[in-house]
N, C-alpha and C positions, 0 to 999 in steps of 0.2 A: 223210834227214830228217825222219823219226821220232823219231832220237836227237839234234836240233836242237830239237825243239819240246820234247822231257822234258825235257832240260837247262834251255830259257828258262824252262820253269812249276818248275822246281827253283830258278833264283835269283828268281824272284818269291816264290816262298814264303819262301825264307830272307829275303829282302828285309821281306816282308810282317810275318814273324812277328820280327825285330828291331824293327820301329817299333814295334807290338804290345806288345812287350816294354818299351821307354825308355816308352811312354805309362803302361802299368800299373806301372812301376817309380816315375813321375813322381806318378801317383796314391798307390801307397801312400805314398811319402815325403810327401805333402803332408796325406793323412789322419792319418799319425803326428804331424806339426807342432805345436808349443804351442799353445795358441787363445788365448791370454790377449794378445792384440796383438805376438807373437812373442817375449814374456819368460818364460823357462825360470822354476822355481822358484829363488831365489837360495840360495847354499851356504848362509849362516846358518840358513835356515830350515827345511832339510831336517830330516827326524828321524835322530838318532844312530845309528851301527851299531854292532850290538854285536860285540864280540872274539870271536875264534874259540875254540870250545869246545877245551879243555886246562890244564895246569895253570895257575893265577894266578900274578903275580909275587910274591903275598903269602904264597904257601904255603911250609911249611919245605922247604930242602932235603935232608931224611932226617939231618941232623946230630944232635948232642945240644942240648937245649933248655933254660936255664938253668930252675933251682926255684927259686923263695924266695929 
């Protein structure tokens, strides 16, 4: 009989943990939601991103540079 009681409490603990996980996940998702009436920042108003570091497209490729 003791084995059945421990299995029962184990199932209850997993169920309670799952419910609490769902609730905390919902609260976390709501806290990260935009606060301006559900509207995010439009794409045209976002700051432009810098290109990754590396050689620019204007750099010479090591060839001969015409002079004069």
